[in-house]
C-alpha positions, 0 to 999 in steps of 0.5 A, a space after each residue: 500500500 505504501 509503494 502505491 501511495 509513493 508512486 501516486 505522489 511521484 506521478 502527480 509531481 511529474 505531471 505538475 512539472 512544466 513541459 515548456 523549455 522556458 518554464 522549465 528553465 525558470 523553475 530550475 533557476 527559482 529552485 536554485 535561488 531558493 536552495 542558495 537562500 536557505 543554504 546562506 541563512 546563517 551567513 545573513 543571520 549569525 545571531 539566530 544561527 548561534 542561538 539555534 545551535 545553542 538550543 540544539 546542543 541543549 536539546 541533544 544533551 537532554 535527549 541523551 540524558 533521557 535515553 540513558 535514564 530510560 536505559 538504566 531504569 529498564 536495566 535495573 528492572 530486568 536485573 531486579 526481576 532476575 535477582 528476585 526470581 533467584 532469591 525466591 528460590 534460595 530463601 528459607 521459609 520465614 513466617 514473617 515474610 509469609 505474613 507480609 506477603 499475605 497481609 495482616 488480615 485474619 479470615 474473620 476480618 475478611 468476612 463481609 459485614 454488609 450481609 446483616 444478621 440472619 433472620 429466623 424462618 417465617 419473619 420477613 
């Protein structure tokens, strides 16, 4: 599907190109002038380019920090999962650990109190 879409866009672009030699020459000159204007932007605006270069450097530094942070977090998580899995098999049984994993509620605490009292047969 993507190849068909690209072929369609290229076909439309080619169809829009001028067929007259003079028009082709003018288009070629205008495209060259636009490329030259874009290429020499920093020569004409040194302050803007200096500020842009500074901002780009800051952006790259932040992106590198973010990528390193994400990588370190994922590495720690994966190594933590492997370590926890290995430690679970190596640990001796400890009731305190079992209680911590199950919580401190007793079976009586877990029974619902919202059901109300039992009524005798015959009363509504």
